[in-house]
C-alpha positions as a Markdown table, in Angstrom:
| # | Residue | x | y | z |
|---|---|---|---|---|
| 1 | Unk | 90.9 | 85.1 | 94.8 |
| 2 | Unk | 88.9 | 87.1 | 97.4 |
| 3 | Unk | 90.2 | 89.1 | 100.2 |
| 4 | Unk | 87.9 | 90.7 | 102.8 |
| 5 | Unk | 84.9 | 91.1 | 100.5 |
| 6 | Unk | 86.8 | 92.3 | 97.5 |
| 7 | Unk | 88.9 | 90.8 | 94.8 |
| 8 | Unk | 92.5 | 90.7 | 96.0 |
| 9 | Unk | 93.9 | 91.4 | 92.5 |
| 10 | Unk | 91.2 | 93.7 | 91.2 |
| 11 | Unk | 93.3 | 96.9 | 91.0 |
| 12 | Unk | 96.5 | 95.3 | 89.8 |
| 13 | Unk | 97.9 | 95.5 | 86.4 |
| 14 | Unk | 97.1 | 97.7 | 83.5 |
| 15 | Unk | 94.7 | 97.3 | 80.6 |
| 16 | Unk | 97.5 | 95.8 | 78.5 |
| 17 | Unk | 97.8 | 92.8 | 80.7 |
| 18 | Unk | 100.9 | 93.8 | 82.5 |
| 19 | Unk | 101.0 | 92.6 | 86.2 |
| 20 | Unk | 100.6 | 95.3 | 88.8 |
| 21 | Unk | 102.8 | 95.7 | 91.9 |
| 22 | Unk | 100.7 | 93.3 | 94.0 |
| 23 | Unk | 101.0 | 90.6 | 91.4 |
| 24 | Unk | 104.7 | 91.2 | 91.0 |
| 25 | Unk | 105.2 | 91.0 | 94.8 |
| 26 | Unk | 103.3 | 87.7 | 94.9 |
| 27 | Unk | 105.3 | 86.3 | 92.1 |
| 28 | Unk | 108.6 | 87.3 | 93.8 |
| 29 | Unk | 107.5 | 85.7 | 97.1 |
| 30 | Unk | 106.2 | 82.6 | 95.5 |
| 31 | Unk | 109.3 | 82.1 | 93.4 |
| 32 | Unk | 111.6 | 82.3 | 96.4 |
| 33 | Unk | 109.6 | 81.0 | 99.3 |
| 34 | Unk | 107.2 | 78.7 | 97.4 |
| 35 | Unk | 104.2 | 80.0 | 99.3 |
| 36 | Unk | 100.7 | 79.4 | 97.8 |
| 37 | Unk | 98.5 | 82.3 | 96.9 |
| 38 | Unk | 96.3 | 81.7 | 99.9 |
| 39 | Unk | 99.1 | 82.6 | 102.2 |
| 40 | Unk | 99.8 | 85.9 | 100.5 |
| 41 | Unk | 96.1 | 86.7 | 100.2 |
| 42 | Unk | 95.8 | 86.8 | 104.0 |
| 43 | Unk | 98.6 | 89.4 | 104.2 |
| 44 | Unk | 98.2 | 93.1 | 104.5 |
| 45 | Unk | 99.8 | 95.2 | 101.8 |
| 46 | Unk | 102.6 | 96.2 | 104.2 |
| 47 | Unk | 103.3 | 92.6 | 105.0 |
| 48 | Unk | 103.3 | 91.7 | 101.3 |
| 49 | Unk | 105.8 | 94.4 | 100.5 |
| 50 | Unk | 108.0 | 93.4 | 103.4 |
| 51 | Unk | 108.1 | 89.8 | 102.3 |
| 52 | Unk | 108.7 | 90.9 | 98.7 |
| 53 | Unk | 111.7 | 92.8 | 99.8 |
| 54 | Unk | 113.0 | 89.8 | 101.8 |
| 55 | Unk | 112.4 | 87.6 | 98.8 |
| 56 | Unk | 114.4 | 89.9 | 96.5 |
| 57 | Unk | 117.3 | 90.1 | 99.1 |
| 58 | Unk | 117.3 | 86.3 | 99.5 |
| 59 | Unk | 117.3 | 85.7 | 95.7 |
| 60 | Unk | 120.2 | 88.1 | 95.2 |
| 61 | Unk | 122.2 | 86.3 | 97.9 |
| 62 | Unk | 121.5 | 83.0 | 96.3 |
| 63 | Unk | 122.6 | 84.3 | 92.9 |
| 64 | Unk | 125.9 | 85.6 | 94.4 |
| 65 | Unk | 126.6 | 82.3 | 96.1 |
| 66 | Unk | 126.2 | 80.4 | 92.8 |
| 67 | Unk | 128.6 | 82.7 | 91.0 |
């Protein structure tokens, strides 16, 4: 996936294959809001982190409602 002439995920993760913070944010957002990668790729890092925070909050509220 490309973003503004560079790979969007090029700096994420470590050499052991663990996802980095950008990948984790995208996974959280996708799991809660079901957004495709293209939507998240267009976001700034600040926007991505804001939506991740909202996704985590929403997930926690849904879990509490189930229990």
